[in-house]
mmCIF file of the C-alpha atoms, coordinates in Angstrom:
data_MODEL
# 
_entry.id   MODEL 
# 
loop_
_atom_site.group_PDB 
_atom_site.id 
_atom_site.type_symbol 
_atom_site.label_atom_id 
_atom_site.label_alt_id 
_atom_site.label_comp_id 
_atom_site.label_asym_id 
_atom_site.label_entity_id 
_atom_site.label_seq_id 
_atom_site.pdbx_PDB_ins_code 
_atom_site.Cartn_x 
_atom_site.Cartn_y 
_atom_site.Cartn_z 
_atom_site.occupancy 
_atom_site.B_iso_or_equiv 
_atom_site.pdbx_formal_charge 
_atom_site.auth_seq_id 
_atom_site.auth_comp_id 
_atom_site.auth_asym_id 
_atom_site.auth_atom_id 
_atom_site.pdbx_PDB_model_num 
ATOM 1  C CA . MET A 1 1  ? -9.140  18.375  -0.861  1.00 0.00 ? 1  MET A CA 1 
ATOM 2  C CA . ASN A 1 2  ? -11.197 17.023  1.710   1.00 0.00 ? 2  ASN A CA 1 
ATOM 3  C CA . HIS A 1 3  ? -14.487 15.743  1.463   1.00 0.00 ? 3  HIS A CA 1 
ATOM 4  C CA . SER A 1 4  ? -17.031 14.460  4.221   1.00 0.00 ? 4  SER A CA 1 
ATOM 5  C CA . VAL A 1 5  ? -18.661 10.673  3.907   1.00 0.00 ? 5  VAL A CA 1 
ATOM 6  C CA . GLU A 1 6  ? -21.649 12.003  2.740   1.00 0.00 ? 6  GLU A CA 1 
ATOM 7  C CA . GLU A 1 7  ? -20.136 13.397  -0.262  1.00 0.00 ? 7  GLU A CA 1 
ATOM 8  C CA . ILE A 1 8  ? -17.824 11.160  -1.223  1.00 0.00 ? 8  ILE A CA 1 
ATOM 9  C CA . ALA A 1 9  ? -21.166 8.420   -1.480  1.00 0.00 ? 9  ALA A CA 1 
ATOM 10 C CA . ALA A 1 10 ? -22.625 11.008  -3.583  1.00 0.00 ? 10 ALA A CA 1 
ATOM 11 C CA . MET A 1 11 ? -19.332 11.295  -6.145  1.00 0.00 ? 11 MET A CA 1 
ATOM 12 C CA . VAL A 1 12 ? -19.197 7.690   -6.403  1.00 0.00 ? 12 VAL A CA 1 
ATOM 13 C CA . GLY A 1 13 ? -23.001 7.024   -6.430  1.00 0.00 ? 13 GLY A CA 1 
ATOM 14 C CA . ALA A 1 14 ? -23.684 5.272   -3.007  1.00 0.00 ? 14 ALA A CA 1 
ATOM 15 C CA . ASP A 1 15 ? -26.436 4.882   -1.172  1.00 0.00 ? 15 ASP A CA 1 
ATOM 16 C CA . SER A 1 16 ? -24.260 4.923   1.851   1.00 0.00 ? 16 SER A CA 1 
ATOM 17 C CA . LEU A 1 17 ? -20.680 4.593   2.497   1.00 0.00 ? 17 LEU A CA 1 
ATOM 18 C CA . GLU A 1 18 ? -18.533 2.921   5.244   1.00 0.00 ? 18 GLU A CA 1 
ATOM 19 C CA . TYR A 1 19 ? -14.742 2.518   6.146   1.00 0.00 ? 19 TYR A CA 1 
ATOM 20 C CA . LEU A 1 20 ? -12.921 -0.282  7.738   1.00 0.00 ? 20 LEU A CA 1 
ATOM 21 C CA . SER A 1 21 ? -10.217 -0.138  10.205  1.00 0.00 ? 21 SER A CA 1 
ATOM 22 C CA . ALA A 1 22 ? -7.128  -0.728  9.181   1.00 0.00 ? 22 ALA A CA 1 
ATOM 23 C CA . GLN A 1 23 ? -6.805  -3.826  11.698  1.00 0.00 ? 23 GLN A CA 1 
ATOM 24 C CA . ALA A 1 24 ? -10.250 -5.426  9.886   1.00 0.00 ? 24 ALA A CA 1 
ATOM 25 C CA . LEU A 1 25 ? -9.048  -5.316  6.568   1.00 0.00 ? 25 LEU A CA 1 
ATOM 26 C CA . PRO A 1 26 ? -6.622  -8.034  6.804   1.00 0.00 ? 26 PRO A CA 1 
ATOM 27 C CA . ARG A 1 27 ? -8.471  -10.099 9.705   1.00 0.00 ? 27 ARG A CA 1 
ATOM 28 C CA . LEU A 1 28 ? -11.551 -9.971  6.753   1.00 0.00 ? 28 LEU A CA 1 
ATOM 29 C CA . LEU A 1 29 ? -8.959  -10.888 4.279   1.00 0.00 ? 29 LEU A CA 1 
ATOM 30 C CA . ASN A 1 30 ? -7.188  -13.754 5.832   1.00 0.00 ? 30 ASN A CA 1 
ATOM 31 C CA . GLU A 1 31 ? -10.525 -15.490 6.808   1.00 0.00 ? 31 GLU A CA 1 
ATOM 32 C CA . HIS A 1 32 ? -10.682 -15.861 3.535   1.00 0.00 ? 32 HIS A CA 1 
ATOM 33 C CA . GLY A 1 33 ? -7.018  -17.552 2.770   1.00 0.00 ? 33 GLY A CA 1 
ATOM 34 C CA . LYS A 1 34 ? -5.725  -14.374 0.836   1.00 0.00 ? 34 LYS A CA 1 
ATOM 35 C CA . HIS A 1 35 ? -2.989  -12.441 2.254   1.00 0.00 ? 35 HIS A CA 1 
ATOM 36 C CA . PHE A 1 36 ? -3.219  -9.064  2.318   1.00 0.00 ? 36 PHE A CA 1 
ATOM 37 C CA . CYS A 1 37 ? -0.275  -6.664  1.792   1.00 0.00 ? 37 CYS A CA 1 
ATOM 38 C CA . SER A 1 38 ? -0.702  -3.012  4.054   1.00 0.00 ? 38 SER A CA 1 
ATOM 39 C CA . ALA A 1 39 ? 2.247   -1.442  3.166   1.00 0.00 ? 39 ALA A CA 1 
ATOM 40 C CA . CYS A 1 40 ? 0.272   1.757   1.747   1.00 0.00 ? 40 CYS A CA 1 
ATOM 41 C CA . PHE A 1 41 ? -1.553  1.844   4.680   1.00 0.00 ? 41 PHE A CA 1 
ATOM 42 C CA . ASP A 1 42 ? 0.869   1.510   7.162   1.00 0.00 ? 42 ASP A CA 1 
ATOM 43 C CA . GLY A 1 43 ? 4.152   1.703   5.973   1.00 0.00 ? 43 GLY A CA 1 
ATOM 44 C CA . ASN A 1 44 ? 5.320   -2.394  7.044   1.00 0.00 ? 44 ASN A CA 1 
ATOM 45 C CA . TYR A 1 45 ? 7.194   -3.487  2.912   1.00 0.00 ? 45 TYR A CA 1 
ATOM 46 C CA . PRO A 1 46 ? 7.239   -7.396  3.346   1.00 0.00 ? 46 PRO A CA 1 
ATOM 47 C CA . THR A 1 47 ? 10.445  -6.543  1.694   1.00 0.00 ? 47 THR A CA 1 
ATOM 48 C CA . LYS A 1 48 ? 13.482  -4.314  2.321   1.00 0.00 ? 48 LYS A CA 1 
ATOM 49 C CA . ILE A 1 49 ? 13.400  -0.848  0.816   1.00 0.00 ? 49 ILE A CA 1 
ATOM 50 C CA . PRO A 1 50 ? 16.636  0.185   -0.622  1.00 0.00 ? 50 PRO A CA 1 
ATOM 51 C CA . LYS A 1 51 ? 18.645  3.311   0.710   1.00 0.00 ? 51 LYS A CA 1 
ATOM 52 C CA . LYS A 1 52 ? 19.520  4.304   -2.794  1.00 0.00 ? 52 LYS A CA 1 
ATOM 53 C CA . THR A 1 53 ? 16.393  4.755   -4.864  1.00 0.00 ? 53 THR A CA 1 
ATOM 54 C CA . GLY A 1 54 ? 17.928  7.424   -7.722  1.00 0.00 ? 54 GLY A CA 1 
ATOM 55 C CA . LYS A 1 55 ? 17.098  6.347   -11.012 1.00 0.00 ? 55 LYS A CA 1 
ATOM 56 C CA . ASP A 1 56 ? 20.628  5.948   -11.666 1.00 0.00 ? 56 ASP A CA 1 
ATOM 57 C CA . ARG A 1 57 ? 20.751  2.808   -9.933  1.00 0.00 ? 57 ARG A CA 1 
ATOM 58 C CA . PHE A 1 58 ? 18.749  1.056   -12.678 1.00 0.00 ? 58 PHE A CA 1 
ATOM 59 C CA . GLU A 1 59 ? 21.825  1.809   -14.783 1.00 0.00 ? 59 GLU A CA 1 
ATOM 60 C CA . GLN A 1 60 ? 24.648  0.038   -13.734 1.00 0.00 ? 60 GLN A CA 1 
ATOM 61 C CA . LYS A 1 61 ? 25.546  -3.610  -14.220 1.00 0.00 ? 61 LYS A CA 1 
ATOM 62 C CA . LEU A 1 62 ? 24.295  -5.827  -12.423 1.00 0.00 ? 62 LEU A CA 1 
ATOM 63 C CA . SER A 1 63 ? 28.045  -6.984  -11.935 1.00 0.00 ? 63 SER A CA 1 
ATOM 64 C CA . ASP A 1 64 ? 28.848  -3.042  -10.477 1.00 0.00 ? 64 ASP A CA 1 
ATOM 65 C CA . ARG A 1 65 ? 26.450  -3.244  -7.791  1.00 0.00 ? 65 ARG A CA 1 
ATOM 66 C CA . ASP A 1 66 ? 26.235  -2.941  -3.996  1.00 0.00 ? 66 ASP A CA 1 
ATOM 67 C CA . LEU A 1 67 ? 23.311  -5.501  -3.890  1.00 0.00 ? 67 LEU A CA 1 
ATOM 68 C CA . SER A 1 68 ? 23.629  -5.272  0.084   1.00 0.00 ? 68 SER A CA 1 
ATOM 69 C CA . ARG A 1 69 ? 21.826  -2.417  0.658   1.00 0.00 ? 69 ARG A CA 1 
# 
């Protein structure tokens, strides 16, 4: 569902609603000494994403796993 800014403001009970740009948010947080993970916005994850993501990867013994992936 897509809603306008005015509709979203009404849904959350706000008088007004504005969005920050993806570039502004980390800049604002970093100014206050906070580090910001933006992976959910830009796909730049701070950790390596495993190639094999099936549930069976958690069912192997650690000694049997290929940890290089």
